[in-house]
C-alpha positions, -999 to 999 in steps of 0.1 A, spaced: 97 830 261 133 840 268 134 814 296 120 787 273 146 795 247 174 793 273 160 760 285 160 746 249 196 758 245 208 740 276 191 708 266 208 708 232 242 722 241 245 703 274 220 675 274 230 661 240 267 666 248 265 644 279 256 614 258 293 616 249 308 633 280 304 633 317 302 663 340 334 673 358 332 676 396 330 712 408 359 731 422 347 727 458 342 689 454 376 679 443 397 707 458 384 700 493 377 663 487 403 649 462 389 614 470 360 622 447 382 620 416 411 598 428 405 567 450 442 565 459 435 594 483 415 569 505 433 567 539 457 595 531 449 609 566 450 588 597 415 598 606 382 588 590 364 615 570 329 619 557 320 646 531 287 657 517 285 682 488 256 696 468 258 721 439 231 735 417 204 728 443 190 764 439 188 763 401 153 772 389 159 766 352 149 731 340 179 712 327 206 732 346 233 710 361 229 696 396 253 674 415 252 655 448 281 636 464 285 617 496 318 601 504 336 583 533 372 571 536 394 559 563 429 545 569 436 508 577 466 488 588 485 518 602 479 539 571 492 513 547 458 508 532 426 528 527 390 520 523 362 543 511 327 546 495 311 571 471 275 579 462 270 605 435 242 618 414 246 641 383 216 658 366 222 678 335 198 684 306 178 653 301 204 631 318 203 616 353 232 594 364 235 578 399 266 559 409 276 540 440 312 527 444 335 512 470 373 521 469 405 505 481 440 519 482 474 505 490 504 526 499 541 523 496 562 545 519 598 556 510 626 574 528 653 589 506 679 584 534 686 548 545 706 558 576 680 583 591 678 580 630 644 569 642 637 601 661 643 625 632 613 643 617 612 642 579 589 647 549 570 615 542 571 601 506 543 579 496 531 562 464 494 551 466 474 529 442 436 529 442 408 509 426 371 513 426 342 490 418 305 500 416 273 503 397 259 531 376 222 538 369 221 559 337 190 576 323 184 599 293 149 610 287 154 617 250 117 617 241 113 649 261 133 667 235 106 661 209 130 654 181 113 637 152 126 613 125 160 608 142 167 572 153 192 584 179 163 600 198 136 575 191 136 560 226 148 568 261 180 553 276 177 535 309 207 513 317 223 498 348 259 488 343 291 481 364 319 506 368 355 503 376 383 528 382 420 530 386 442 557 401 477 565 414 489 592 437 524 604 446 531 626 475 563 640 490 561 664 519 536 691 508 537 682 471 512 658 455 504 646 419 479 620 409 463 604 378 429 587 377 405 570 353 372 568 373 354 548 346 377 525 326 348 503 314 326 531 300 296 516 282 313 483 271 289 462 292 258 481 283 229 463 265 219 495 247 236 505 214 227 541 217 245 546 250 279 562 246 296 569 279 329 587 280 360 574 299 376 606 312 412 607 326 420 633 353 454 646 364 456 666 397 486 683 412 494 709 438 515 721 466 509 733 502 529 763 511 531 765 549 543 797 567 553 777 598 556 739 597 549 735 635 524 763 640 510 773 606 491 806 604 486 804 566 485 775 543 484 784 506 476 757 481 478 763 443 466 734 422 458 723 387 432 698 374 436 683 339 408 664 322 410 645 290 382 626 273 377 616 237 353 638 218 356 668 242 380 697 245 410 693 268 401 709 301 423 727 326 412 740 360 435 765 378 428 768 415 442 787 445 430 783 481 442 800 514 436 787 549 441 808 580 449 791 613 425 763 606 396 788 612 388 802 578 395 792 541 388 808 508 396 799 472 392 808 436 393 787 404 390 791 367 379 764 342 390 769 306 362 781 284 336 773 310 334 789 344 349 810 372 346 798 408 349 812 443 346 794 476 347 803 513 342 784 545 348 779 582 364 752 604 342 745 634 352 726 666 384 713 649 365 684 632 339 701 610 344 721 578 316 740 561 322 755 526 301 776 502 309 777 465 297 800 437 302 792 400 297 816 372 297 805 336 320 825 312 321 832 275 296 811 255 290 787 284 253 781 291 260 773 328 249 805 342 254 808 380 254 779 404 256 778 442 270 749 461 278 737 497 302 712 512 301 698 547 328 675 560 337 658 593 371 644 601 375 624 633 404 625 657 427 655 653 403 667 626 416 694 603 446 705 624 468 686 600 473 696 563 
C-alpha cells in the first residue's frame, strides 16, 4: 500500500507537472557532455566523440524518471565548424518523450593581440553559434491516471512535431559560458490543444583550474547550470569535479530544492571514459534515489586534452 501511495504521488507531482515542464538533464549528462544541452559545443574538440548515458535504469517504482541519451559530434573545416546528432528518451510519470536531432555549429576565433608571433602559445578565444533541428515523439497516457470528469484528462496525448534549438558559447582559455534554448518551437506546431510543452532556457558556465598547463596532475572544474522556464521555479545546479592525471575523475552537484548528486569514473586506454552517477532527492522531492552511467569515446588524442 505504501508503494502504491508513493506511485500515485509521483504520477501527480511529476507526471502532471511534465505537461508544462521538461526534465532537466542529469548532472553526469551535461557536466561530462555539454553538447547535450548546447549545440554550440559541437566540434569544440578536434577529435570526434560519441557519448551514451542512461539514468534511472534500475528504478523499480512505476513512474520514476528514466533517461537515455546517445550523442555524436565532430569538428569540420579545421575546427571552424562542428556537426553532431542527438537521440534522447525521457520517461517520467505517464510521459514518454523521444527526440532525434542534428546539430551544426560555426565558430569565430579571436586573438586579443594583433602582433603576436606565429610560434607563440596563447589561450584561444572562441565564439561558437549552434542550431539544431529534429523531431519529437511525445506521449502522455493520461487515461492511466483514472481521473474522471476532467476534460484535460479525457484522452491520451500522442503527437509528433518538429523541434528547433539555438545556442551560443564563449570560451577563453579555460573559461566557458553558454546560453541555449533547445526547443524554441515548443508546441506551436502541434495539432493537439491539450499539449503544452515548455521552452526552457539554459545557462552554463565554469572554469578549468589546471595545476600544470603542460603536464596537469589535477584539473578542477567548478560549474553552474541555470534553467528558466515559464511556470516552473528557477533552477540552479552547483557542480564541482576533479580529474587526476586523466586516470580518475569524481564530482558532486546540488540542484536547488530537488537533488544531490555524486559521480565517479575512470579513463581507460586514453580514449574511453566510464562514469557512474548517483542522485538522491532532497527535501520534499519525490525523486528518491537514481543510479546512472555514462560511457564515452573520443578519437585521436582522446581525453588527454581538457
